[in-house]
N, C-alpha and C positions, 0 to 999 in steps of 0.2 A: 381380174380383179378389179372391184369395183372400187369409185373413190368414194372417200368416205366426209361429208361436209364439217367442217371446223366449226362449234359450236357455239364459239366467240363470235363468228359471223351472223350465225343464225340469232344471237343474241342482240347483236346490233341491229340488225335489219327488224326485229322486233321492234326494237326500241323509238326507231327512226321511223315506223310506220305509228306507234302507240303513242307518240309523243302530240303529233300536230291532232290528234283524236281527241286526248284530252285536254288539249288548248282550244279546239271546238265546245266541247260539251263544256268546260270551267265558264269561256264566253258566254255561253247560251242562259247556264244558269245565273250569270251575275247580272247579265240584261235582264230575266226574266224578275228577279227580284228590284232592280230598278224599277222596272215597268210596274208593275204592281204593290211596290211601297213609293210610289213617285209621292204621294202627299206628303211623304215624312221624308224620304230623301232629297226631294226638291230645296227645301227650307234647309235641312243639316248642310248641303254641298253649299249652299249662297250663305250660310254663318260660315263656314270651316272658310271659304272664300277672305270674308271681311274680316275674318280672326287673323292671316296671314297679313291682311294690308293695315290693320290699326295697330298691333302690335309693334313694330317699326317705329309708328308715330309716338308710341307710350317710350320707345326705349330711347327717341330725339329727345324728349320733353327732360328723363332721367339726364343724359349727359350734357347738356343745358344747366344742370347744377338742380334741377328740381328733386324733390324727396318721391319716395315710390306714392304717398299718399296724396299730396298737393298733385302730383302726374295724374294718377286717376282722376282728381275731382276736375281738372282741366278737361281730359280728354270725357268723360262721362256729361260736364255740361255742356261741351261743345258739342256733341252728339244729340243728346238732346234737343238743343237747342236748334239744331237743322232739323230734327226730326217731327218736334212740335211746330217748326215754321211751316214746314213742308205742309205736314197736315192739315194745319188751317187754311193753307192755301186752296190744298185741293178739297177740302170740304166745304165751304165757307163758297168757292168758286161752280163746285159743281150744285149745290145747294139752291143757287142762283139761278144758273141754268138752269136747271128741273123745272124749276117753276117759269121760266121763258122758253120755255122748248114749242109747246105748240104753238108759238107767234112766230118763232124763226122755222118753221115747220111751211104755215101759211105765208111768209113773207118768200123762202124759197119756193114755194111755189108758185108764186106774183113774179117774180123775178128770172124765170126759167121758160113762161110764157112762150119769150122766140123762139127758143129751142125744139120746145113742143111742136109747134105749128112749122119750125122748119123741116121738122121730123115729117110730118102730115104730109107736105107737100111734094116729099120723094117717096112716099108711100111707105112709110116706118110707120110700127106701132110705137105712139107717143106714149103708151102708158109701160114700155121701160122704163122712161122715165122715173114715172111714179114709182113703180118696184123697187127702184136704186135708190129714189129720196125714201121709203116708207122704209125700207131696210137699216140703211144707213141711219134715220133719227131714231130707228126702235132700238137699232144697237148703244149709241150714244145717251140715251135716255136708260136703258141697261145696266149700261156701264155706271151712270150716275149713280142710279137706286143702287147697285151691291156697293159701292163705294161708301155711299153713307149709309147704306144699315150696317154695313160691316167695318165702323169706325171705331166699336167698342172692341170688336176681337184683335182691329190695327194697334190699339194702345195698349191692349195687353200683350201682345206679341210683340209689340217694342219695347216695354217694360222687362217682361222676360229674355232677352234680348241684353241690352243692355245689363241687367244681372250678370247674364253667363259672360259678356265681354269682360266686365271687372275681376270676374276669377281668372277669368284666361289672362287677363295684362298682369297682373299680379305674380301669377306662377309660370310666366312664359320662359325667365332665368331659369328658374330652377329647373323647369322641363327640358329647357336648353340642356342645360349640365346633364343630365339624367341620359339623356337623349347620346348625347357624345360618353359620357360614359359606357355606355349599354353596347352601342352598336362600335366603339373606337373613333380616334379622330382621322382614321386611314378609310376608313367605311365606303365600299363605292356608293350604300344606300341614302348615308347621310350628305354626301356630297351630293348625289342628284337630286335631294330633298331641297339641299340649300339652293340650288341652279333653279329647281322649280319656283322658289319661292322668291330670287331675284328676278327670274325671266315675269314672273306674272307681277312683282312689283313693278316695274320699270315699263310694263305694258301696260298697268292701269292709268299708270301717272302717265302716260302719251296719249292713252284715249280720254283721260279726264281735261285734260287740252283740250283734245280736238272738239270733244262735246261742248266744251265751254263755248268755241269759237261758233259750232254748229248753234248751240241755244243763244248766244246772243245776236246773230245773224238772224235768226227766225224772229227774236224779238223786234230787234230795229223793224224788219219789214211788216210786221203786224200790225205794229205802230201807226209804221207807215199810213198801213191802209186800213187803220182804226177798225181793227178786227177786236171783237169782245174777248177777255180773257186772255189779253196776249202773252201775260206773266203765267199764267197755268199752263199754256202749250209751249214757250220757250223749255219752262222745266220737264214738259212731257218728251220735247227733243231730246232733250238734253240726255235721261234715261232712257230714250229709246234707243236711242244712236250707239249703245252699246250692244243691239243686236244689230250684226254686221245687214249689209245689204239692204233690210227689207224694214227697218225700226224705225228712219223717219220716212217711208212711204206711210208706214203706218201712224207716226205720228201727225202725218197732214191732213188726215182725212178731219177730223171734227174740226179747224180752222179753216179748211176750202170749204167747208159747209156752211159755216156762220159768216164767214167771208160774202159767199155767194147771196144768202137770204139777209143780208143787212146791204150789201150795196151791188150786188146785180152778178151776172154772168161774165162780165167780161176781168171785175177784180177777181172772183174765182180760179178765171185761167190764167192771171198774173200772177196769184199766189202758188199754183200748182208749178208756176215755171220759176217762181223765184224759189220756191223748196229743191227744185232738181237742180237749179245754176247751184245753190248752196249745196246739197252733198256732191256734187260733182270738185267741184272746187274744194272741199276738206279732203274728200276723200279719194281723190284722183292726184290734183296736187300738193297740200300740204301735207296729208298722213303720210306718204313715202318718206319725206323730211323728218316727220316728228317721231313716228315708231321704228323707220330702218329698220333693223335686224333683229331689236328687241325680244321679240317672239315671231318671226316668219313665218309663215305656215301658207301653204299651196291655198288660194282662192277658191279652187274644188273644195278640199276638206273642208275648207271654213264655212262655205254655203252646203254642203253637205252635215255639218254638224251641227249647223243652225236649224235644216229640218229636221235633222235626228235627233236633236235632243227636247227641240218644241214638243216631238209626239211624244219623248219618253215624260217628261216632267213639265210640257207646258210653259208658262212664260217664264218663268225662272229657269228654266233647260236653254230656252232662246237667249236671255242673257248671258248667261254662263257658257253660251256653246265655243269663243275662244279660247277661255281655259280651260276648258275640258276637250279640247281638241290640241291643245301645248301639250297636258297632262297625256294625253293619248300618245305623243310624239315619242314624250319623255318615256315611257312605260315601253315601246316600240325599241326605241333605240337602245335600250337595256340588256337586248338580248340580243344574239348576234343570228339566231333563226327571223329575226323581226326588222331587224336594225334598216333593211334595204327598204321596206315599207315605211319607216320614219323618213328615211334620205328622199324616199317619192313625195310625199308629204308637205315637208318643209324645204326650205331654201337650203343651198349649200351653204352656206357659212353659219344657220342656224345654233344656236348655243344650247337648243334643245337636243342637239346630234351632235355636234362636235366636243360638246360638254366645255368650252368656253364659256366663263360668265359673262351678262352683258353689261355694256357701259348703262353706271347705274346713274340714276340723275340727282340725286342726293335730295329730293324735293319730299321725302317722306322722312326720312332720318336725319337730315340736314347736316353729313358729314361725309367722304365721299368712301368710308366705307358698305361696303353691301352688309344687310342685314341676315343676321345669323338665325337658323332656327332654332 
């Protein structure tokens, strides 16, 4: 008498095989959409994260007694002032530097003659120095030209962003109420959305504090060594420090070039050592105390996230690598089949895995309550 297979077992086995296949296929489709639509997806993701950070500030003003209109005006004036100030600093500095770039190049060659002779004495090709110099200065000049030529597009994009942010801030409360009514107060999806917002806000507040220390340290060092455009390079260090591991390295290249061109190779070497010390003190000593477990991610995941998102979305992807990695951890931790991956790539007590809201700094909202979605 032949044994008959239980149909329910066959169906279960088919489902167990089909589920990971569908998951992989869906992931590949999403990645293809992100890659081929990076010119649109990158700014949209950046704008979404910016809105998540701006809305709690708007709520904080209203909790202090500001009307919606007055709070909106204060926010728009503040954001516009920062944007205009940064745009003026960048455009004026790059314009002046572009005019003097050829002289910097000549000074750099003169101040590295000793290095060239030392290479020749040990039978190494000194043309390597010239190739590196030409490459770096050409990139620096290209960046300056692209920033200046793209100033109109930058201003137009800023205006559109301000208009969109204004609408989002005004509709934030009604949107939150509709979301609660649609999903229900006990919805797991709603709780995870709120958790991600809280974690992201806490992480960015902590990261801003660290980047301010980094920018201040760089500014003091560049002023001491009398490097031109010290404020510009310190601002660049502040923003690029949002890119884990490699951001400050990239930010150090222009001042190292100018410092060497202005004051000699010894000053360039000391600037390099100074950047290294600042980076190590901030990231290894101060960062664990400031960030703590707010968005504790595996260093390996963070590094690969920077590489992956930089390839997918360019510079914006690299800057958003940390929040995007946290979002991935949150999604993986939402399903039993992938929860082990979330645990693997985050710390044991990460709120993104445990579901326990992080300690909120209150810097953004002005009170002890975590911001709501």
